[in-house]
C-alpha positions in Angstrom: -14.9 50.7 7.0 -17.7 50.8 4.4 -21.0 52.3 5.0 -22.6 48.8 4.5 -20.3 47.3 7.2 -21.4 50.0 9.7 -25.1 49.5 8.9 -24.9 45.8 9.3 -22.9 46.0 12.5 -25.5 48.4 13.9 -28.4 46.2 12.9 -26.7 43.1 14.4 -26.2 45.1 17.7 -29.9 46.2 17.7 -31.1 42.7 17.2 -28.9 41.3 20.0 -30.1 44.0 22.4 -33.7 43.5 21.5 -33.5 39.8 22.1 -32.1 40.5 25.6 -34.9 43.0 26.4 -37.8 40.6 25.5 -39.5 38.9 28.4 -40.9 35.5 28.4 -44.7 35.4 28.0 -47.0 34.7 30.9 -48.1 31.2 31.5 -50.5 31.6 34.5 -52.8 29.0 35.7 -56.5 29.4 36.8 -56.8 30.8 40.4 -59.3 31.7 43.1 -58.9 34.3 45.8 -57.0 33.2 48.9 -58.2 35.8 51.3 -61.4 37.6 50.0 -62.0 41.0 51.4 -63.9 44.2 50.7 -60.5 45.7 49.4 -59.8 42.8 47.0 -63.4 43.1 45.6 -62.9 46.9 45.0 -59.7 46.2 43.2 -61.3 43.6 41.1 -64.2 45.9 40.3 -62.0 48.6 39.2 -59.6 46.3 37.2 -62.7 44.9 35.3 -64.0 48.5 34.7 -60.6 49.4 33.2 -60.6 46.4 31.0 -64.0 47.3 29.8 -63.1 51.0 29.4 -65.9 51.8 31.8 -66.7 52.7 35.3 -65.9 50.1 37.9 -68.5 47.3 37.9 -70.4 45.9 41.0 -69.4 42.4 42.0 -70.6 40.1 44.6 -68.8 39.7 48.0 -67.8 36.1 47.1 -66.6 36.7 43.6 -63.7 34.5 42.5 -63.9 32.4 45.7 -65.4 29.2 44.3 -64.9 29.8 40.5 -62.1 31.4 38.7 -64.4 33.0 36.0 -67.0 35.8 36.3 -69.4 36.8 33.6 -70.4 40.5 33.2 -73.5 41.2 31.2 -73.7 44.5 29.3 -76.2 47.2 30.6 -79.4 47.1 28.7 -80.3 50.5 27.3 -83.4 52.1 28.7 -85.6 55.0 27.9 -85.9 58.1 30.2 -88.7 56.2 32.1 -86.5 53.2 32.8 -88.1 50.8 30.3 -85.9 48.5 28.4 -85.3 49.4 24.7 -85.8 46.2 22.9 -83.5 45.5 19.8 -81.4 48.4 20.2 -78.2 46.7 21.3 -77.4 43.1 21.5 -74.0 42.5 22.8 -72.3 39.2 24.1 -71.5 39.0 27.9 -67.9 39.6 28.8 -66.0 36.9 30.8 -63.0 37.5 33.1 -60.6 34.8 34.6 -58.5 35.1 37.6 -54.9 33.7 37.0 -51.8 33.3 39.0 -48.1 32.8 38.3 -45.0 33.2 40.6 -47.4 34.3 43.5 -48.9 37.1 41.6 -52.5 37.4 40.6 -53.7 38.5 37.2 -57.1 39.3 35.6 -57.7 38.3 32.0 -60.5 39.7 29.8 -61.2 36.5 27.9 -62.7 38.1 24.7 -59.6 40.2 23.9 -57.0 38.4 25.9 -55.8 41.5 27.7 -54.2 40.7 31.1 -53.6 43.0 34.1 -51.6 42.5 37.3 -53.6 42.9 40.4 -51.7 44.3 43.3 -52.6 43.7 46.9 -54.5 40.6 46.1 -53.4 37.1 47.1 -54.8 34.1 45.0 -54.1 30.5 44.8 -54.1 27.9 42.0 -57.5 26.4 41.6 
């Protein structure tokens, strides 16, 4: 067997294996919380903080109960006396959308498209 035949056989096998391992992309739909609770709010606060690479954010008790999107405004920089520093930083607000697919809940950071699976939360199609 020639070296070319061995290489082409190995490459073909790798292509076949990699196509078997790929998963179908998510096609979730917009959702709202089915049974909001303090625990689900804490999970959402941590998930948003993780997506922002920051500490967990504070959310209202009724977040994702009527709307499937929440807007998080960035903290405005302040001086050591607590006064706002005008013109130092102007960032756009971040938006997050609650999604569901196959009975699972997901949270999407709309600006970069990153999606995380939310455990222990029940949501329903909006």
